[in-house]
C-alpha positions in Angstrom: -6.6 -4.3 24.5 -9.0 -3.7 21.7 -12.5 -5.2 21.7 -12.6 -8.7 20.2 -14.5 -7.5 17.1 -11.6 -5.1 16.3 -9.0 -7.7 17.1 -10.7 -10.0 14.5 -10.5 -7.2 11.9 -6.8 -6.9 12.5 -6.3 -10.7 12.3 -8.0 -10.6 8.8 -5.4 -8.2 7.4 -2.7 -9.3 5.0 -0.4 -6.4 4.1 2.4 -7.3 1.6 4.7 -5.8 -1.0 5.3 -7.2 -4.5 9.0 -6.8 -5.4 11.1 -7.7 -8.4 13.6 -6.6 -11.0 12.0 -4.4 -13.8 9.9 -6.3 -16.3 9.6 -9.6 -14.3 5.8 -9.2 -14.5 5.2 -7.7 -11.1 2.5 -5.2 -12.2 0.7 -7.9 -14.3 0.7 -10.2 -11.2 -0.8 -7.3 -9.1 -3.5 -6.9 -11.7 -4.5 -10.6 -11.6 -4.6 -10.6 -7.8 -7.0 -7.6 -8.0 -9.1 -9.5 -10.5 -9.5 -12.4 -8.0 -10.4 -10.0 -5.3 -13.1 -8.5 -7.6 -11.5 -5.1 -7.2 -11.2 -4.7 -11.0 -13.0 -6.5 -13.9 -10.5 -6.1 -16.7 -6.8 -6.6 -16.3 -4.5 -4.2 -18.1 -1.7 -6.2 -19.7 1.9 -4.8 -19.6 3.7 -6.6 -22.4 7.2 -5.8 -23.8 7.2 -2.5 -21.9 4.2 -1.3 -24.0 0.9 -0.9 -22.2 -2.1 -2.2 -24.1 -4.7 -1.3 -21.5 -3.3 0.9 -18.8 -2.5 -1.2 -15.8 -4.5 -0.2 -12.8 -1.6 0.2 -10.4 0.5 2.3 -12.9 -1.6 5.4 -12.7 0.8 8.3 -13.0 0.9 9.8 -16.5 4.6 9.1 -17.1 4.1 5.4 -16.1 1.4 5.1 -18.7 3.7 6.7 -21.3 6.8 4.5 -20.5 5.2 1.3 -19.3 7.2 1.2 -16.0 6.2 1.7 -12.4 8.0 4.7 -10.7 5.8 5.1 -7.6 4.5 2.7 -5.1 0.7 2.0 -5.5 -1.4 1.0 -2.6 -4.4 -1.2 -3.2 -6.9 -2.9 -0.9 -9.6 -5.5 -1.5 -11.5 -8.3 0.3 -10.9 -12.0 -0.5 -11.9 -15.2 1.2 -12.9 -13.4 4.5 -9.7 -11.4 4.6 -8.7 -7.9 3.8 -5.7 -7.8 1.5 -3.5 -4.7 1.2 -1.1 -4.9 -1.7 1.8 -2.4 -2.1 3.1 -2.6 -5.7 6.5 -1.1 -5.8 8.6 0.3 -8.6 11.1 -2.2 -10.0 13.5 0.3 -11.5 16.7 0.7 -9.4 16.5 4.6 -9.6 13.4 4.3 -7.4 14.8 1.7 -5.0 14.5 4.2 -2.1 10.7 4.3 -2.5 10.7 0.5 -2.5 13.0 0.2 0.6 10.7 2.5 2.5 7.6 0.6 1.4 9.2 -2.6 2.8 9.0 -1.0 6.3 5.2 -0.8 6.0 4.5 -4.5 5.1 4.3 -7.7 7.0 5.4 -10.0 4.1 6.5 -9.9 0.5 6.1 -11.7 -2.8 9.3 -11.8 -4.9 8.6 -12.2 -8.6 11.2 -13.8 -10.8 11.3 -14.0 -14.6 11.8 -17.8 -15.2 13.8 -17.0 -18.4 16.2 -14.6 -16.7 16.4 -15.9 -13.2 17.4 -13.8 -10.2 18.4 -10.3 -11.4 20.3 -7.5 -9.7 17.4 -5.5 -8.3 15.8 -8.6 -6.9 19.0 -9.4 -5.0 19.1 -5.9 -3.5 15.5 -5.9 -2.4 15.9 -9.4 -0.9 18.8 -8.1 1.2 16.4 -5.6 2.8 13.8 -8.3 3.4 16.5 -10.5 5.1 17.7 -7.6 7.2 14.1 -6.9 8.4 13.3 -10.6 8.7 10.3 -10.1 6.4 8.7 -13.5 5.4 8.8 -13.9 1.6 7.1 -16.1 -1.0 8.6 -16.5 -4.5 6.6 -16.6 -7.7 8.4 -18.0 -10.7 6.7 -16.1 -13.5 6.5 -16.5 -17.3 6.5 -20.3 -17.3 4.6 -20.0 -20.6 7.9 -18.9 -22.2 11.0 -21.0 -22.8 13.2 -20.5 -19.8 15.5 -22.0 -17.2 14.8 -25.5 -15.8 12.6 -25.3 -12.7 15.2 -27.1 -10.5 17.9 -24.7 -11.8 15.6 -21.8 -10.8 15.1 -23.2 -7.3 18.9 -23.6 -6.9 19.5 -20.1 -8.2 16.9 -18.6 -5.8 18.5 -20.3 -2.8 22.0 -19.2 -3.7 21.3 -15.7 -4.9 18.5 -14.8 -2.4 20.3 -16.4 0.5 17.2 -18.3 1.8 16.1 -21.9 1.8 13.3 -22.6 -0.7 10.7 -25.3 -1.0 8.2 -25.7 -3.9 4.5 -25.5 -3.0 3.2 -25.8 -6.6 4.9 -27.3 -9.7 4.5 -26.5 -13.4 3.0 -29.0 -15.7 5.3 -28.3 -18.7 7.1 -25.2 -19.7 7.1 -22.8 -22.7 4.7 -23.9 -25.4 4.0 -27.1 -23.4 3.0 -25.2 -20.2 -0.6 -26.1 -19.4 -1.2 -25.7 -15.7 0.3 -25.9 -12.2 -0.7 -28.2 -9.4 -0.2 -28.2 -5.6 2.4 -30.7 -4.4 0.1 -31.7 -1.6 -2.6 -32.5 -4.1 -0.9 -34.3 -7.0 -2.8 -35.4 -10.1 -3.5 -39.1 -10.4 -2.1 -39.3 -14.0 1.4 -38.1 -14.4 3.8 -38.0 -17.3 7.1 -39.8 -16.9 8.9 -36.4 -16.7 6.6 -35.2 -14.0 7.0 -38.4 -12.1 10.8 -38.0 -12.1 10.4 -34.3 -11.1 8.3 -35.2 -8.1 10.7 -38.0 -6.9 13.5 -35.5 -7.0 11.4 -32.9 -5.1 10.6 -35.4 -2.4 14.2 -36.3 -2.1 15.7 -32.8 -2.0 13.2 -30.3 -0.6 11.6 -30.2 2.8 7.9 -29.9 3.3 6.6 -26.4 3.8 7.1 -25.4 7.5 4.9 -22.4 8.4 7.0 -21.4 11.4 10.2 -21.4 9.4 8.4 -19.2 6.8 7.2 -16.8 9.4 10.8 -16.6 10.8 11.9 -15.8 7.2 14.1 -18.9 7.2 12.1 -20.6 4.4 10.5 -19.3 1.2 7.6 -21.2 -0.4 8.0 -21.2 -4.2 5.1 -21.1 -6.8 5.3 -21.5 -10.5 2.9 -19.9 -13.0 2.2 -17.2 -15.6 0.6 -14.0 -14.4 -0.1 -13.1 -18.1 -2.1 -16.2 -18.6 -3.5 -16.2 -15.1 -2.1 -19.6 -14.3 -0.8 -20.3 -10.8 -2.1 -16.9 -9.4 -5.0 -18.2 -7.4 -2.9 -20.9 -5.8 -0.5 -18.1 -4.7 -3.3 -15.9 -3.3 -5.0 -18.8 -1.4 -1.7 -19.8 0.1 -0.9 -16.2 1.1 -4.3 -15.8 2.8 -3.8 -19.0 4.8 -0.2 -18.6 5.8 1.1 -15.0 5.5 1.3 -13.1 8.8 -1.5 -10.8 10.1 0.0 -7.4 11.3 3.2 -7.9 13.2 4.7 -5.9 16.1 6.6 -2.8 15.0 9.7 -1.5 16.8 9.7 2.1 17.8 12.8 3.8 19.4 11.0 3.8 22.7 9.4 0.3 22.7 7.8 -2.4 20.7 4.3 -1.6 19.5 1.8 -4.5 19.4 -1.0 -4.4 16.8 -3.7 -5.3 19.3 -3.0 -2.4 21.6 -6.1 -0.3 22.0 -4.3 3.0 21.3 -3.8 4.1 17.7 -0.2 4.6 16.3 1.0 5.0 12.7 4.0 6.3 10.7 4.3 8.0 7.4 6.4 5.9 4.9 5.5 7.8 1.7 4.2 11.1 0.5 2.8 11.5 -3.0 2.4 15.0 -4.6 -0.4 15.8 -7.0 -2.4 12.6 -6.8 -5.3 14.6 -8.1 -3.9 17.1 -10.6 -7.2 19.0 -10.5 -6.7 19.9 -6.9 -2.9 19.9 -6.6 -3.3 17.6 -3.6 -0.6 15.8 -1.7 -1.3 12.5 0.1 0.7 11.2 3.1 0.6 7.4 3.3 0.5 6.1 6.9 0.9 2.5 7.9 -1.2 1.8 11.0 0.9 -0.1 13.6 -1.7 -0.5 16.4 -5.3 0.0 17.3 -8.0 1.6 15.2 -8.0 4.9 13.3 -11.3 6.9 13.2 -12.2 9.8 10.9 -12.6 13.2 12.5 -10.7 12.1 15.6 -7.9 14.2 17.1 -4.4 12.5 16.9 -1.1 13.7 18.2 1.5 14.7 15.5 4.7 13.9 17.5 7.2 16.0 15.5 5.0 19.0 15.4 3.8 18.5 19.0 0.2 19.3 18.1 -3.2 17.7 17.8 -4.6 17.1 14.3 -7.8 15.6 12.9 -8.6 14.4 9.4 -12.0 14.9 7.8 -11.2 13.0 4.6 -8.9 10.0 5.2 -8.8 7.7 2.2 -8.1 4.1 1.2 -7.0 3.2 -2.3 -7.8 0.9 -5.1 -4.9 2.3 -7.2 -6.0 5.8 -8.2 -9.7 5.2 -7.2 -9.9 6.4 -3.6 -12.7 6.5 -1.2 -13.2 8.2 2.2 -12.9 5.8 5.1 -14.5 6.1 8.5 -12.2 3.6 10.2 -9.1 1.6 9.5 -7.1 -1.0 11.6 -3.6 -2.0 12.3 -2.1 -3.4 9.1 -4.0 -0.9 6.9 -2.6 2.0 4.9 -4.5 5.2 5.0 -3.9 8.3 2.9 -4.1 11.6 4.7 -4.5 14.9 2.8 -1.2 16.8 3.3 -0.8 20.6 3.0 2.8 20.5 4.1 2.3 19.1 7.6 4.0 15.8 7.1 7.5 14.4 6.4 8.5 10.8 5.7 9.0 9.2 9.1 6.4 11.3 11.0 4.4 9.6 13.7 0.8 10.0 14.6 -0.4 8.5 18.0 -3.3 8.8 20.5 -1.0 11.0 22.6 2.2 9.0 23.3 5.6 10.3 22.1 6.8 7.5 19.8 9.4 7.5 17.0 9.4 4.7 14.5 12.8 3.8 13.1 14.3 2.2 10.1 13.0 4.4 7.3 16.0 4.6 5.0 17.3 7.7 3.3 20.1 7.6 0.8 22.9 9.9 -0.2 22.3 11.2 -3.7 24.8 9.9 -6.4 23.9 12.3 -9.2 23.6 16.1 -9.1 22.3 18.8 -11.5 21.4 22.4 -11.3 17.7 23.0 -12.0 16.8 26.3 -13.8 13.5 27.8 -14.7 12.8 27.5 -18.5 9.7 29.7 -18.4 10.0 33.0 -16.4 6.2 33.3 -16.4 5.8 30.1 -14.4 8.2 30.8 -11.5 5.6 30.2 -8.8 4.4 26.9 -10.4 8.0 25.7 -10.6 8.7 26.5 -6.9 5.6 24.7 -5.8 6.3 21.7 -8.0 9.9 21.4 -6.8 8.8 21.7 -3.1 6.0 19.1 -3.4 8.1 16.6 -5.4 11.0 16.9 -3.0 8.6 16.1 -0.1 8.1 12.7 -1.7 11.7 11.8 -0.8 12.7 10.4 -4.2 15.2 13.3 -4.8 16.8 15.9 -2.6 17.0 19.7 -3.0 20.1 21.7 -2.0 20.6 25.5 -2.4 24.2 26.6 -3.0 25.4 29.1 -0.4 27.8 30.5 -3.0 25.4 31.4 -5.8 21.9 30.6 -4.5 21.3 28.1 -7.3 19.1 25.1 -6.7 20.7 21.7 -7.0 18.7 18.4 -7.3 20.4 15.2 -6.1 19.1 11.8 -7.1 20.3 8.2 -7.2 19.7 7.8 -10.9 19.2 9.5 -14.2 15.6 8.4 -14.6 14.6 10.5 -11.6 15.6 13.7 -13.5 13.5 12.7 -16.4 10.5 11.9 -14.1 10.9 15.2 -12.3 11.0 17.2 -15.5 8.0 15.4 -16.9 5.9 15.8 -13.8 6.8 19.5 -13.5 5.6 20.1 -17.0 2.5 17.9 -17.0 1.3 18.3 -13.4 2.4 21.8 -12.6 2.6 23.4 -16.1 6.2 24.5 -15.3 9.3 23.9 -17.4 12.8 23.3 -16.2 16.3 23.0 -17.6 19.0 20.8 -16.2 22.6 22.0 -16.1 25.5 19.6 -15.5 27.2 19.7 -12.1 30.3 17.7 -11.2 29.7 16.5 -7.7 31.0 13.6 -5.7 29.0 13.5 -2.4 26.6 15.5 -0.4 27.6 15.4 3.3 25.5 16.6 6.2 27.8 18.1 8.8 27.6 18.6 12.5 30.1 19.3 15.3 30.2 20.0 19.1 33.1 22.4 18.3 31.2 25.5 17.2 34.5 27.4 16.4 35.8 24.6 14.2 32.4 24.3 12.4 32.3 28.1 11.8 35.9 28.0 10.4 35.1 25.1 8.2 32.0 26.8 6.7 33.9 30.0 6.0 36.9 28.2 4.4 34.7 25.8 2.4 32.1 28.5 1.4 32.2 27.5 -2.3 31.3 23.9 -1.3 28.5 24.8 1.2 24.8 24.4 0.6 21.6 24.0 2.7 19.0 21.3 2.4 15.2 21.7 2.4 15.3 21.8 6.3 17.9 24.5 6.3 20.7 22.2 7.5 24.3 22.7 6.4 25.5 20.4 3.6 29.1 20.0 2.4 29.1 19.4 -1.4 32.4 17.7 -2.1 33.3 17.6 -5.8 35.8 14.8 -5.5 36.8 11.9 -3.2 40.1 13.8 -2.6 38.4 17.0 -1.4 36.2 15.0 1.0 39.1 12.9 2.3 41.2 16.1 3.0 38.2 17.8 4.8 37.8 14.7 7.0 41.5 14.7 7.8 41.8 18.4 8.5 38.6 18.8 10.6 38.7 16.0 13.2 35.8 17.4 15.3 33.3 17.5 12.4 31.1 14.5 11.7 30.3 13.9 8.0 27.0 12.1 7.5 26.1 10.6 4.1 22.4 10.5 4.6 20.0 13.1 6.0 19.0 10.8 8.8 21.3 11.1 11.8 
């Protein structure tokens, strides 16, 4: 086991994600939490999708232009004797894969709901992942300073739509123009309006008291009301999180369960970000530390590559401000400079062969040919495509028929982001050409002869992915169905993880 001083450091960690549907106020809430932690001194307000002052956690240029988060930001700060790690995730559904991976790296989550709109589609999908992983969640009913749904209706909707029992921890004093403050239900004001008196009687009759064990089992979600924009109800949420959210939890590897207090270091890569510093064309691999203590300039074992590596400049982040760290503990996220050594899902250990599981990969739903629009910038385009594909937000295929590059994504916005980033970060221009494609299927078989026959007969549909693996690009459901019927010994996988 680790020395007690290191164990205390781990017990101080609170690592959580903030998740929501786009425009529910997630990034504004992140800003205000950072304000309380003293990590920033002026909050950038994101209002009506136009950024007044650029929000700290939205640091990529396209995010500043469009007022949306498209990449997970990692931010750390100290508060009330604890070390807080916030992972602010993109709300837009086209970047859900990035958010799903981020949820593998946190110990709890805050779900932000717009009180005027209630529970929306993306919130529902993200909550499914939290339930599947048994991640403890808190709910923040935001924008109470606007006219919206009745708080009881919001509670009912959260229980029904999110599939979890809820209990209020704070309650709003008024709503819309009458919204003044929130108060903790275990510390009620002496003077109450008749409406509030009625509300509290109903709460006492309907909702259970907060049960920490039920919350940690992810059976119960504590609910908070407030306005991130007006900084009302945010400190109550943060104080409660520090007191009740779990410190780093055990992580399941394929070989065994890894406990955070083990003395040997283990970590997995859940995200790679290309070009974090455009001046240096640098890539950063984000690693969640699962156990032990990480030390700078110490050799660690890269399991997939079967080699020892050491890192002279590991970093921690306050959004885009990063600083070199000498040590980090279980629960922390460290950024390691990446020159092509890492892939999402990679494991670093003190020597043990471990493989962490559950990092999702999705089958692309939209496909386009990508062509070079500036022959003088071919090298820049190649480098840009390769680095952006390493991030895992889109996939690259090369047609075996004509050698053309195909990009597969789960949504249209990703094509726009790729084009924008190629131009502004790599000074390369691309053109998109439409491509009618139904599914990309990774294929494998124990029958080499049948696999060889299939690849020859389906040559026009065959491609390779970035790892050189065979991919069958079916242009319709019928073509895929017939291939599955005709070739019984070939397995068709719909994600690249198998």
